[in-house]
BALOBA-1460 file (C-alpha; in Angstrom, 3 decimals):
// residues 384
<rec num="1" residu="m" x="151.403" y="-11.256" z="92.842"/>
<rec num="2" residu="t" x="150.351" y="-9.764" z="89.473"/>
<rec num="3" residu="i" x="147.604" y="-10.500" z="86.375"/>
<rec num="4" residu="q" x="147.954" y="-10.204" z="82.835"/>
<rec num="5" residu="l" x="145.431" y="-7.738" z="81.383"/>
<rec num="6" residu="p" x="144.555" y="-7.429" z="78.045"/>
<rec num="7" residu="g" x="144.734" y="-3.789" z="76.459"/>
<rec num="8" residu="a" x="142.782" y="-2.002" z="73.528"/>
<rec num="9" residu="d" x="145.272" y="-3.042" z="71.293"/>
<rec num="10" residu="g" x="145.055" y="-6.712" z="72.070"/>
<rec num="11" residu="a" x="148.256" y="-6.755" z="74.032"/>
<rec num="12" residu="l" x="148.585" y="-8.055" z="77.327"/>
<rec num="13" residu="r" x="150.025" y="-5.905" z="80.430"/>
<rec num="14" residu="t" x="150.874" y="-6.764" z="83.563"/>
<rec num="15" residu="y" x="149.069" y="-5.247" z="86.655"/>
<rec num="16" residu="e" x="149.812" y="-6.064" z="90.399"/>
<rec num="17" residu="p" x="146.618" y="-5.608" z="92.341"/>
<rec num="18" residu="r" x="146.371" y="-3.914" z="95.800"/>
<rec num="19" residu="t" x="145.954" y="-5.950" z="98.758"/>
<rec num="20" residu="e" x="143.677" y="-3.923" z="100.991"/>
<rec num="21" residu="p" x="140.437" y="-2.195" z="100.182"/>
<rec num="22" residu="l" x="139.779" y="1.539" z="100.779"/>
<rec num="23" residu="a" x="139.139" y="1.766" z="104.659"/>
<rec num="24" residu="l" x="135.069" y="2.908" z="104.989"/>
<rec num="25" residu="t" x="132.723" y="2.966" z="107.616"/>
<rec num="26" residu="t" x="129.101" y="3.658" z="107.955"/>
<rec num="27" residu="g" x="128.476" y="6.367" z="109.932"/>
<rec num="28" residu="a" x="125.444" y="8.756" z="110.627"/>
<rec num="29" residu="p" x="122.843" y="10.198" z="107.812"/>
<rec num="30" residu="f" x="123.644" y="12.496" z="105.084"/>
<rec num="31" residu="t" x="122.813" y="16.375" z="106.184"/>
<rec num="32" residu="s" x="124.070" y="18.572" z="103.385"/>
<rec num="33" residu="r" x="122.511" y="16.423" z="100.492"/>
<rec num="34" residu="t" x="120.111" y="13.829" z="99.545"/>
<rec num="35" residu="v" x="121.885" y="10.888" z="97.818"/>
<rec num="36" residu="f" x="120.303" y="8.098" z="95.569"/>
<rec num="37" residu="s" x="122.056" y="4.806" z="94.082"/>
<rec num="38" residu="a" x="120.185" y="3.496" z="90.993"/>
<rec num="39" residu="a" x="120.839" y="-0.038" z="91.782"/>
<rec num="40" residu="h" x="121.019" y="-2.754" z="89.278"/>
<rec num="41" residu="v" x="119.076" y="-6.093" z="89.667"/>
<rec num="42" residu="v" x="120.838" y="-9.311" z="90.312"/>
<rec num="43" residu="a" x="119.572" y="-11.952" z="87.295"/>
<rec num="44" residu="d" x="118.720" y="-15.549" z="87.837"/>
<rec num="45" residu="p" x="121.811" y="-17.275" z="86.508"/>
<rec num="46" residu="f" x="119.835" y="-21.036" z="86.772"/>
<rec num="47" residu="a" x="116.787" y="-20.112" z="84.784"/>
<rec num="48" residu="d" x="116.363" y="-21.405" z="81.684"/>
<rec num="49" residu="t" x="115.920" y="-17.832" z="79.791"/>
<rec num="50" residu="t" x="116.887" y="-16.373" z="76.358"/>
<rec num="51" residu="p" x="117.529" y="-12.482" z="75.984"/>
<rec num="52" residu="d" x="113.601" y="-12.455" z="74.672"/>
<rec num="53" residu="s" x="112.327" y="-14.211" z="77.678"/>
<rec num="54" residu="p" x="110.810" y="-12.005" z="80.437"/>
<rec num="55" residu="a" x="113.661" y="-11.678" z="82.777"/>
<rec num="56" residu="a" x="114.896" y="-13.546" z="85.854"/>
<rec num="57" residu="i" x="115.379" y="-11.888" z="89.140"/>
<rec num="58" residu="d" x="117.162" y="-13.444" z="91.886"/>
<rec num="59" residu="w" x="115.114" y="-11.508" z="94.351"/>
<rec num="60" residu="d" x="117.670" y="-12.681" z="97.620"/>
<rec num="61" residu="a" x="120.507" y="-11.047" z="96.115"/>
<rec num="62" residu="t" x="118.902" y="-8.067" z="94.421"/>
<rec num="63" residu="l" x="116.894" y="-7.047" z="98.068"/>
<rec num="64" residu="a" x="120.584" y="-7.888" z="99.637"/>
<rec num="65" residu="f" x="122.265" y="-5.538" z="97.322"/>
<rec num="66" residu="r" x="119.689" y="-2.763" z="98.008"/>
<rec num="67" residu="r" x="120.205" y="-3.645" z="102.029"/>
<rec num="68" residu="h" x="123.963" y="-2.879" z="101.442"/>
<rec num="69" residu="l" x="123.023" y="0.516" z="100.032"/>
<rec num="70" residu="w" x="121.088" y="1.370" z="102.740"/>
<rec num="71" residu="s" x="123.510" y="0.662" z="105.254"/>
<rec num="72" residu="h" x="125.681" y="3.286" z="104.151"/>
<rec num="73" residu="g" x="123.096" y="5.934" z="103.868"/>
<rec num="74" residu="l" x="122.026" y="6.311" z="100.411"/>
<rec num="75" residu="g" x="118.828" y="6.210" z="99.323"/>
<rec num="76" residu="v" x="117.927" y="3.522" z="96.077"/>
<rec num="77" residu="a" x="116.133" y="4.849" z="93.075"/>
<rec num="78" residu="e" x="114.600" y="1.891" z="91.839"/>
<rec num="79" residu="a" x="113.209" y="0.312" z="88.842"/>
<rec num="80" residu="m" x="115.717" y="2.964" z="87.328"/>
<rec num="81" residu="d" x="117.456" y="2.871" z="83.743"/>
<rec num="82" residu="t" x="120.077" y="0.891" z="85.897"/>
<rec num="83" residu="a" x="117.791" y="-2.101" z="86.543"/>
<rec num="84" residu="q" x="117.804" y="-2.502" z="83.003"/>
<rec num="85" residu="r" x="114.354" y="-0.891" z="82.213"/>
<rec num="86" residu="g" x="113.518" y="-1.759" z="79.141"/>
<rec num="87" residu="m" x="116.560" y="-3.141" z="78.289"/>
<rec num="88" residu="g" x="116.043" y="-6.753" z="79.866"/>
<rec num="89" residu="l" x="113.441" y="-5.580" z="82.119"/>
<rec num="90" residu="d" x="110.174" y="-5.616" z="80.957"/>
<rec num="91" residu="w" x="107.043" y="-3.796" z="83.350"/>
<rec num="92" residu="a" x="105.891" y="-7.057" z="84.619"/>
<rec num="93" residu="g" x="109.275" y="-7.592" z="86.398"/>
<rec num="94" residu="a" x="109.790" y="-3.917" z="87.271"/>
<rec num="95" residu="a" x="106.260" y="-3.871" z="88.761"/>
<rec num="96" residu="e" x="107.434" y="-6.697" z="91.343"/>
<rec num="97" residu="l" x="110.648" y="-5.523" z="91.866"/>
<rec num="98" residu="i" x="109.276" y="-2.092" z="93.081"/>
<rec num="99" residu="r" x="106.559" y="-3.815" z="95.106"/>
<rec num="100" residu="r" x="109.674" y="-6.014" z="96.739"/>
<rec num="101" residu="s" x="111.779" y="-3.112" z="97.204"/>
<rec num="102" residu="a" x="109.472" y="-0.820" z="98.691"/>
<rec num="103" residu="a" x="108.609" y="-3.460" z="101.241"/>
<rec num="104" residu="e" x="111.891" y="-4.092" z="102.087"/>
<rec num="105" residu="a" x="112.342" y="-0.205" z="102.333"/>
<rec num="106" residu="k" x="109.777" y="-0.108" z="104.940"/>
<rec num="107" residu="s" x="111.328" y="-2.940" z="107.168"/>
<rec num="108" residu="v" x="114.555" y="-1.428" z="107.275"/>
<rec num="109" residu="g" x="113.694" y="2.486" z="107.132"/>
<rec num="110" residu="g" x="115.448" y="3.013" z="103.713"/>
<rec num="111" residu="l" x="115.213" y="5.906" z="101.705"/>
<rec num="112" residu="i" x="113.553" y="4.243" z="98.150"/>
<rec num="113" residu="a" x="111.853" y="6.360" z="95.133"/>
<rec num="114" residu="c" x="110.849" y="4.214" z="92.158"/>
<rec num="115" residu="g" x="110.045" y="5.027" z="88.473"/>
<rec num="116" residu="v" x="107.561" y="5.402" z="86.916"/>
<rec num="117" residu="g" x="107.144" y="5.366" z="83.081"/>
<rec num="118" residu="t" x="105.184" y="3.621" z="80.121"/>
<rec num="119" residu="d" x="106.876" y="0.517" z="79.119"/>
<rec num="120" residu="q" x="103.644" y="-2.031" z="79.397"/>
<rec num="121" residu="l" x="103.505" y="0.035" z="76.016"/>
<rec num="122" residu="t" x="105.066" y="-2.708" z="73.720"/>
<rec num="123" residu="g" x="103.675" y="-0.913" z="70.436"/>
<rec num="124" residu="p" x="102.509" y="2.621" z="68.931"/>
<rec num="125" residu="a" x="100.402" y="4.188" z="70.950"/>
<rec num="126" residu="d" x="98.125" y="7.395" z="71.146"/>
<rec num="127" residu="l" x="98.751" y="10.237" z="73.810"/>
<rec num="128" residu="a" x="95.533" y="9.111" z="75.882"/>
<rec num="129" residu="e" x="97.300" y="5.407" z="75.896"/>
<rec num="130" residu="v" x="100.324" y="7.149" z="77.128"/>
<rec num="131" residu="r" x="98.953" y="8.679" z="80.196"/>
<rec num="132" residu="a" x="96.694" y="5.822" z="80.793"/>
<rec num="133" residu="a" x="100.258" y="3.398" z="80.919"/>
<rec num="134" residu="y" x="101.464" y="6.061" z="83.269"/>
<rec num="135" residu="e" x="98.639" y="6.471" z="85.492"/>
<rec num="136" residu="e" x="98.772" y="2.734" z="86.209"/>
<rec num="137" residu="q" x="102.190" y="2.748" z="87.336"/>
<rec num="138" residu="l" x="101.886" y="5.981" z="88.954"/>
<rec num="139" residu="a" x="99.026" y="3.949" z="91.178"/>
<rec num="140" residu="l" x="101.270" y="0.893" z="91.713"/>
<rec num="141" residu="v" x="104.482" y="3.291" z="93.153"/>
<rec num="142" residu="e" x="102.286" y="5.435" z="95.079"/>
<rec num="143" residu="t" x="100.428" y="2.727" z="96.797"/>
<rec num="144" residu="s" x="103.769" y="0.843" z="97.505"/>
<rec num="145" residu="g" x="104.769" y="4.097" z="99.511"/>
<rec num="146" residu="a" x="107.575" y="5.314" z="98.148"/>
<rec num="147" residu="r" x="108.045" y="8.315" z="96.337"/>
<rec num="148" residu="a" x="107.639" y="8.588" z="91.947"/>
<rec num="149" residu="i" x="110.274" y="9.389" z="89.915"/>
<rec num="150" residu="l" x="108.436" y="10.292" z="86.451"/>
<rec num="151" residu="m" x="110.873" y="9.077" z="83.893"/>
<rec num="152" residu="a" x="110.878" y="9.941" z="80.590"/>
<rec num="153" residu="s" x="108.687" y="7.783" z="78.326"/>
<rec num="154" residu="r" x="109.631" y="6.074" z="74.407"/>
<rec num="155" residu="a" x="106.148" y="5.927" z="73.604"/>
<rec num="156" residu="l" x="105.625" y="9.265" z="74.776"/>
<rec num="157" residu="a" x="107.989" y="10.674" z="72.612"/>
<rec num="158" residu="a" x="107.020" y="8.634" z="69.428"/>
<rec num="159" residu="a" x="103.488" y="9.839" z="69.875"/>
<rec num="160" residu="a" x="104.294" y="13.513" z="70.682"/>
<rec num="161" residu="a" x="103.623" y="16.168" z="68.117"/>
<rec num="162" residu="g" x="105.458" y="18.843" z="69.545"/>
<rec num="163" residu="p" x="105.835" y="20.768" z="73.210"/>
<rec num="164" residu="e" x="102.198" y="21.602" z="74.013"/>
<rec num="165" residu="d" x="101.761" y="17.298" z="74.174"/>
<rec num="166" residu="y" x="104.447" y="16.912" z="76.798"/>
<rec num="167" residu="l" x="102.818" y="20.300" z="78.992"/>
<rec num="168" residu="d" x="99.416" y="18.281" z="78.505"/>
<rec num="169" residu="v" x="100.769" y="14.667" z="79.807"/>
<rec num="170" residu="y" x="102.884" y="15.958" z="82.559"/>
<rec num="171" residu="g" x="100.130" y="18.799" z="83.371"/>
<rec num="172" residu="h" x="97.696" y="15.671" z="83.691"/>
<rec num="173" residu="l" x="100.165" y="13.481" z="85.800"/>
<rec num="174" residu="l" x="101.148" y="16.205" z="88.498"/>
<rec num="175" residu="r" x="97.669" y="17.374" z="88.929"/>
<rec num="176" residu="q" x="96.593" y="13.606" z="89.867"/>
<rec num="177" residu="s" x="99.894" y="12.475" z="91.828"/>
<rec num="178" residu="s" x="99.019" y="12.243" z="95.260"/>
<rec num="179" residu="e" x="102.701" y="13.441" z="96.730"/>
<rec num="180" residu="p" x="105.181" y="15.855" z="95.134"/>
<rec num="181" residu="v" x="107.237" y="13.741" z="92.561"/>
<rec num="182" residu="v" x="110.903" y="14.094" z="90.727"/>
<rec num="183" residu="l" x="110.409" y="14.177" z="86.896"/>
<rec num="184" residu="h" x="113.454" y="12.796" z="84.776"/>
<rec num="185" residu="w" x="114.913" y="13.905" z="81.785"/>
<rec num="186" residu="l" x="117.413" y="11.178" z="80.228"/>
<rec num="187" residu="g" x="118.896" y="11.998" z="77.208"/>
<rec num="188" residu="p" x="119.381" y="10.179" z="74.142"/>
<rec num="189" residu="m" x="122.635" y="8.996" z="74.928"/>
<rec num="190" residu="f" x="121.287" y="6.872" z="77.458"/>
<rec num="191" residu="d" x="118.364" y="5.934" z="75.373"/>
<rec num="192" residu="p" x="118.092" y="6.980" z="71.505"/>
<rec num="193" residu="a" x="114.612" y="6.287" z="71.256"/>
<rec num="194" residu="l" x="114.205" y="9.413" z="73.908"/>
<rec num="195" residu="e" x="116.128" y="11.760" z="71.000"/>
<rec num="196" residu="g" x="113.539" y="15.329" z="70.713"/>
<rec num="197" residu="y" x="112.746" y="14.913" z="74.146"/>
<rec num="198" residu="w" x="110.452" y="17.841" z="75.396"/>
<rec num="199" residu="g" x="109.500" y="18.314" z="71.966"/>
<rec num="200" residu="s" x="112.372" y="19.645" z="70.213"/>
<rec num="201" residu="s" x="116.157" y="18.208" z="69.502"/>
<rec num="202" residu="d" x="117.238" y="22.137" z="70.053"/>
<rec num="203" residu="l" x="118.111" y="21.460" z="73.794"/>
<rec num="204" residu="d" x="117.467" y="24.677" z="74.318"/>
<rec num="205" residu="a" x="113.903" y="25.022" z="73.476"/>
<rec num="206" residu="a" x="113.510" y="21.539" z="75.088"/>
<rec num="207" residu="t" x="115.031" y="23.076" z="78.567"/>
<rec num="208" residu="d" x="112.203" y="25.940" z="78.247"/>
<rec num="209" residu="t" x="109.397" y="23.378" z="77.793"/>
<rec num="210" residu="f" x="111.141" y="21.183" z="80.870"/>
<rec num="211" residu="l" x="111.089" y="24.034" z="82.894"/>
<rec num="212" residu="e" x="107.471" y="25.405" z="81.982"/>
<rec num="213" residu="v" x="106.082" y="21.979" z="83.325"/>
<rec num="214" residu="i" x="107.662" y="22.784" z="86.299"/>
<rec num="215" residu="a" x="106.744" y="26.152" z="86.820"/>
<rec num="216" residu="a" x="103.047" y="25.637" z="86.469"/>
<rec num="217" residu="h" x="103.594" y="22.786" z="89.172"/>
<rec num="218" residu="p" x="105.791" y="23.892" z="91.769"/>
<rec num="219" residu="d" x="104.071" y="22.304" z="94.604"/>
<rec num="220" residu="k" x="103.900" y="18.861" z="92.524"/>
<rec num="221" residu="v" x="107.323" y="18.591" z="91.692"/>
<rec num="222" residu="e" x="109.774" y="17.121" z="94.440"/>
<rec num="223" residu="g" x="112.617" y="17.704" z="92.441"/>
<rec num="224" residu="i" x="114.362" y="16.954" z="88.518"/>
<rec num="225" residu="k" x="117.142" y="14.751" z="87.878"/>
<rec num="226" residu="v" x="118.777" y="15.593" z="84.991"/>
<rec num="227" residu="s" x="120.563" y="12.796" z="82.787"/>
<rec num="228" residu="l" x="122.447" y="14.794" z="79.690"/>
<rec num="229" residu="l" x="126.012" y="14.663" z="80.877"/>
<rec num="230" residu="d" x="126.265" y="18.234" z="80.193"/>
<rec num="231" residu="a" x="127.368" y="20.354" z="83.133"/>
<rec num="232" residu="g" x="126.909" y="23.645" z="82.111"/>
<rec num="233" residu="r" x="123.364" y="23.033" z="80.776"/>
<rec num="234" residu="e" x="121.927" y="20.831" z="84.499"/>
<rec num="235" residu="i" x="123.620" y="24.333" z="86.374"/>
<rec num="236" residu="d" x="121.827" y="26.545" z="84.155"/>
<rec num="237" residu="i" x="118.503" y="24.796" z="84.579"/>
<rec num="238" residu="r" x="119.139" y="24.283" z="88.378"/>
<rec num="239" residu="r" x="119.592" y="28.085" z="88.714"/>
<rec num="240" residu="r" x="116.150" y="28.386" z="86.803"/>
<rec num="241" residu="l" x="114.298" y="26.178" z="89.211"/>
<rec num="242" residu="p" x="111.289" y="27.361" z="91.101"/>
<rec num="243" residu="q" x="111.777" y="28.053" z="95.088"/>
<rec num="244" residu="g" x="112.213" y="24.866" z="96.902"/>
<rec num="245" residu="v" x="112.380" y="22.494" z="93.801"/>
<rec num="246" residu="r" x="115.682" y="20.286" z="93.909"/>
<rec num="247" residu="c" x="118.329" y="19.602" z="90.965"/>
<rec num="248" residu="y" x="119.363" y="15.662" z="91.356"/>
<rec num="249" residu="t" x="122.359" y="15.325" z="89.153"/>
<rec num="250" residu="g" x="122.433" y="11.924" z="86.739"/>
<rec num="251" residu="d" x="125.455" y="13.260" z="84.863"/>
<rec num="252" residu="d" x="128.132" y="10.465" z="85.417"/>
<rec num="253" residu="f" x="130.609" y="12.327" z="84.144"/>
<rec num="254" residu="n" x="130.597" y="15.241" z="86.168"/>
<rec num="255" residu="y" x="129.255" y="14.469" z="89.652"/>
<rec num="256" residu="p" x="131.822" y="15.631" z="91.921"/>
<rec num="257" residu="e" x="131.814" y="19.287" z="90.573"/>
<rec num="258" residu="l" x="127.886" y="19.564" z="90.382"/>
<rec num="259" residu="i" x="127.463" y="17.975" z="93.983"/>
<rec num="260" residu="a" x="129.887" y="20.555" z="95.550"/>
<rec num="261" residu="g" x="127.915" y="23.108" z="93.560"/>
<rec num="262" residu="d" x="129.040" y="26.786" z="94.072"/>
<rec num="263" residu="e" x="128.188" y="30.090" z="95.355"/>
<rec num="264" residu="k" x="124.988" y="30.122" z="93.820"/>
<rec num="265" residu="g" x="123.845" y="26.584" z="94.516"/>
<rec num="266" residu="f" x="124.407" y="22.611" z="94.349"/>
<rec num="267" residu="s" x="123.025" y="19.578" z="93.057"/>
<rec num="268" residu="h" x="121.821" y="16.541" z="95.090"/>
<rec num="269" residu="a" x="122.599" y="13.238" z="93.389"/>
<rec num="270" residu="l" x="120.369" y="10.546" z="91.437"/>
<rec num="271" residu="l" x="123.476" y="8.572" z="90.361"/>
<rec num="272" residu="g" x="123.823" y="4.810" z="88.301"/>
<rec num="273" residu="i" x="127.463" y="5.197" z="89.201"/>
<rec num="274" residu="f" x="127.054" y="5.564" z="92.429"/>
<rec num="275" residu="d" x="125.608" y="1.609" z="92.595"/>
<rec num="276" residu="p" x="129.548" y="0.870" z="92.534"/>
<rec num="277" residu="l" x="130.911" y="3.489" z="94.193"/>
<rec num="278" residu="g" x="128.014" y="3.271" z="96.807"/>
<rec num="279" residu="p" x="130.697" y="2.911" z="100.375"/>
<rec num="280" residu="l" x="132.951" y="5.665" z="98.898"/>
<rec num="281" residu="a" x="130.275" y="8.110" z="97.558"/>
<rec num="282" residu="a" x="128.634" y="8.052" z="100.936"/>
<rec num="283" residu="e" x="131.868" y="8.404" z="102.951"/>
<rec num="284" residu="a" x="132.578" y="11.597" z="100.403"/>
<rec num="285" residu="v" x="129.252" y="13.301" z="101.255"/>
<rec num="286" residu="r" x="129.656" y="12.689" z="104.597"/>
<rec num="287" residu="v" x="133.276" y="14.791" z="104.563"/>
<rec num="288" residu="l" x="131.111" y="17.482" z="102.221"/>
<rec num="289" residu="d" x="128.723" y="17.472" z="105.321"/>
<rec num="290" residu="t" x="131.576" y="18.739" z="107.451"/>
<rec num="291" residu="g" x="132.108" y="21.728" z="104.843"/>
<rec num="292" residu="n" x="135.012" y="19.741" z="103.481"/>
<rec num="293" residu="t" x="134.564" y="20.549" z="99.942"/>
<rec num="294" residu="a" x="138.205" y="19.822" z="99.323"/>
<rec num="295" residu="g" x="137.980" y="16.625" z="101.128"/>
<rec num="296" residu="f" x="135.019" y="15.851" z="99.245"/>
<rec num="297" residu="r" x="136.384" y="16.346" z="96.374"/>
<rec num="298" residu="e" x="139.556" y="14.250" z="97.421"/>
<rec num="299" residu="l" x="137.696" y="11.424" z="97.841"/>
<rec num="300" residu="l" x="135.192" y="11.636" z="94.535"/>
<rec num="301" residu="d" x="137.349" y="13.558" z="91.792"/>
<rec num="302" residu="p" x="139.393" y="10.043" z="91.100"/>
<rec num="303" residu="t" x="136.609" y="7.853" z="90.523"/>
<rec num="304" residu="v" x="135.417" y="10.025" z="87.611"/>
<rec num="305" residu="e" x="137.877" y="7.980" z="85.033"/>
<rec num="306" residu="l" x="135.945" y="4.915" z="86.005"/>
<rec num="307" residu="s" x="132.726" y="6.406" z="85.670"/>
<rec num="308" residu="r" x="133.981" y="7.724" z="82.591"/>
<rec num="309" residu="h" x="134.941" y="4.252" z="81.400"/>
<rec num="310" residu="l" x="131.753" y="2.314" z="82.671"/>
<rec num="311" residu="f" x="129.553" y="5.322" z="80.901"/>
<rec num="312" residu="q" x="131.534" y="5.561" z="77.352"/>
<rec num="313" residu="n" x="129.548" y="4.891" z="73.693"/>
<rec num="314" residu="p" x="127.221" y="3.141" z="73.669"/>
<rec num="315" residu="t" x="126.610" y="5.022" z="76.964"/>
<rec num="316" residu="r" x="123.429" y="2.862" z="77.412"/>
<rec num="317" residu="f" x="125.657" y="-0.474" z="78.124"/>
<rec num="318" residu="y" x="127.013" y="1.096" z="81.087"/>
<rec num="319" residu="k" x="124.983" y="-1.449" z="82.993"/>
<rec num="320" residu="t" x="126.917" y="-4.134" z="81.734"/>
<rec num="321" residu="g" x="129.812" y="-2.656" z="83.603"/>
<rec num="322" residu="v" x="128.132" y="-1.774" z="87.121"/>
<rec num="323" residu="v" x="126.786" y="-5.748" z="87.181"/>
<rec num="324" residu="f" x="130.576" y="-6.941" z="86.728"/>
<rec num="325" residu="l" x="131.660" y="-4.496" z="89.295"/>
<rec num="326" residu="a" x="129.317" y="-5.876" z="91.804"/>
<rec num="327" residu="w" x="130.129" y="-9.655" z="90.606"/>
<rec num="328" residu="l" x="134.054" y="-8.795" z="91.222"/>
<rec num="329" residu="a" x="133.093" y="-6.944" z="94.523"/>
<rec num="330" residu="g" x="131.221" y="-10.340" z="95.831"/>
<rec num="331" residu="h" x="127.462" y="-9.040" z="96.003"/>
<rec num="332" residu="q" x="126.512" y="-11.776" z="93.601"/>
<rec num="333" residu="s" x="127.863" y="-14.852" z="92.941"/>
<rec num="334" residu="h" x="127.827" y="-14.599" z="89.022"/>
<rec num="335" residu="f" x="128.283" y="-12.166" z="86.290"/>
<rec num="336" residu="t" x="124.963" y="-12.957" z="84.331"/>
<rec num="337" residu="m" x="122.510" y="-10.143" z="83.423"/>
<rec num="338" residu="v" x="119.087" y="-10.390" z="82.317"/>
<rec num="339" residu="g" x="118.854" y="-10.215" z="78.526"/>
<rec num="340" residu="g" x="122.047" y="-11.724" z="78.103"/>
<rec num="341" residu="l" x="123.340" y="-8.113" z="78.594"/>
<rec num="342" residu="q" x="126.743" y="-9.496" z="79.811"/>
<rec num="343" residu="s" x="128.186" y="-9.786" z="76.237"/>
<rec num="344" residu="a" x="127.475" y="-6.251" z="75.413"/>
<rec num="345" residu="r" x="131.222" y="-5.219" z="76.359"/>
<rec num="346" residu="s" x="134.692" y="-6.060" z="75.454"/>
<rec num="347" residu="l" x="137.162" y="-8.366" z="77.675"/>
<rec num="348" residu="p" x="139.248" y="-5.246" z="77.284"/>
<rec num="349" residu="h" x="136.752" y="-3.027" z="78.650"/>
<rec num="350" residu="f" x="136.241" y="-5.048" z="81.735"/>
<rec num="351" residu="a" x="140.000" y="-5.474" z="82.324"/>
<rec num="352" residu="r" x="140.000" y="-1.750" z="82.687"/>
<rec num="353" residu="a" x="137.220" y="-1.566" z="84.589"/>
<rec num="354" residu="y" x="138.807" y="-4.083" z="87.246"/>
<rec num="355" residu="e" x="142.368" y="-2.054" z="87.232"/>
<rec num="356" residu="l" x="140.338" y="1.191" z="87.712"/>
<rec num="357" residu="a" x="138.014" y="-0.445" z="90.380"/>
<rec num="358" residu="d" x="140.966" y="-2.074" z="92.288"/>
<rec num="359" residu="g" x="143.046" y="0.845" z="92.371"/>
<rec num="360" residu="l" x="140.256" y="3.195" z="94.051"/>
<rec num="361" residu="g" x="140.478" y="0.394" z="96.766"/>
<rec num="362" residu="l" x="136.699" y="-0.675" z="95.920"/>
<rec num="363" residu="f" x="136.791" y="-4.345" z="96.522"/>
<rec num="364" residu="p" x="135.893" y="-5.165" z="99.926"/>
<rec num="365" residu="d" x="137.828" y="-8.503" z="99.352"/>
<rec num="366" residu="p" x="140.918" y="-7.754" z="97.015"/>
<rec num="367" residu="k" x="142.117" y="-11.606" z="96.515"/>
<rec num="368" residu="l" x="138.426" y="-12.392" z="95.226"/>
<rec num="369" residu="a" x="138.049" y="-9.998" z="92.590"/>
<rec num="370" residu="e" x="141.685" y="-10.933" z="91.343"/>
<rec num="371" residu="e" x="140.822" y="-14.700" z="91.086"/>
<rec num="372" residu="r" x="137.347" y="-13.754" z="89.684"/>
<rec num="373" residu="m" x="138.729" y="-11.174" z="86.626"/>
<rec num="374" residu="k" x="141.437" y="-14.702" z="86.607"/>
<rec num="375" residu="n" x="138.386" y="-16.732" z="85.961"/>
<rec num="376" residu="l" x="136.906" y="-14.576" z="83.538"/>
<rec num="377" residu="l" x="140.207" y="-13.887" z="81.588"/>
<rec num="378" residu="a" x="140.605" y="-17.303" z="81.611"/>
<rec num="379" residu="l" x="137.186" y="-18.133" z="80.070"/>
<rec num="380" residu="y" x="138.513" y="-15.815" z="77.404"/>
<rec num="381" residu="g" x="141.574" y="-18.046" z="76.815"/>
<rec num="382" residu="v" x="143.838" y="-15.850" z="78.420"/>
<rec num="383" residu="t" x="146.106" y="-17.918" z="80.214"/>
<rec num="384" residu="q" x="148.129" y="-16.405" z="83.309"/>
């Protein structure tokens, strides 16, 4: 059996889908790395909404996907960018997502960390309002029993006059936090509103400010998540961290080498690409746990082409590919996204994503994935 897929040039090409998935198993907890998957949300396809409406979530399917990730030993990074935070999911929806997922994690013994931001601020805000918004969200996450991830704030980027404002706001929050947190540096390729974060568009200067925040409060920073798609900079940052502060890679272009590490250290992981790669990524980390770095790279290196495809410019629309693959893999019954974001990528983009994911054996039921891909193609007028 074959399938006709459209290429970027508009021409159809013949692809022969695989018939068996990659053989993967669940196993023991990870011992060498802490690994989080930033998880997507599943929209309610029957809700009468518009892109401007509050998100309508299918809670059963959303929580079922988190149980899928936990079953493979992965932690869940909740209410992050992958969950369309600020791109269809507002603070009210994120708050409910945090409450429900944290309760679910507690019931199954799953590892969870949740995003703390300022997205309840929908207009211009001063620094005091930014601090108050962060505090509200931090209190909710801590009350839920989850680990907090202090996310980059659009409101802070707009209000801050320079590095000293970042030092003040983050210092205030870290002094208030009851437990050590993860600091998240999200680059402008993921969110253009974060240009100049840490007080400068010069990444060397921004890095110095970021590290100054950590050095002033090492007991309150469990780790950092770096999402700059710059392996060299991440390696430099992790080598400059205080003893005991972890680096979680958020680099969806270079994650195999960063997780594998070098003679001076390695990165843990908190990645959006580990949403579709969950079982395969877990298998690779268990191989790494045995000390077999080559075997780890042999499993994970082939996935980079798919990840770079999903995260291609405009990078912020990678969520569309993530949800598309979840639909093909049978984790949800439809390809509808909050905010109508299923329209953010082209048919040739979807076709290539399907081809790459199928080639890796990511689909538990390759036949189901093929049928769903053909249904999408037919919707666009491609007959088989």
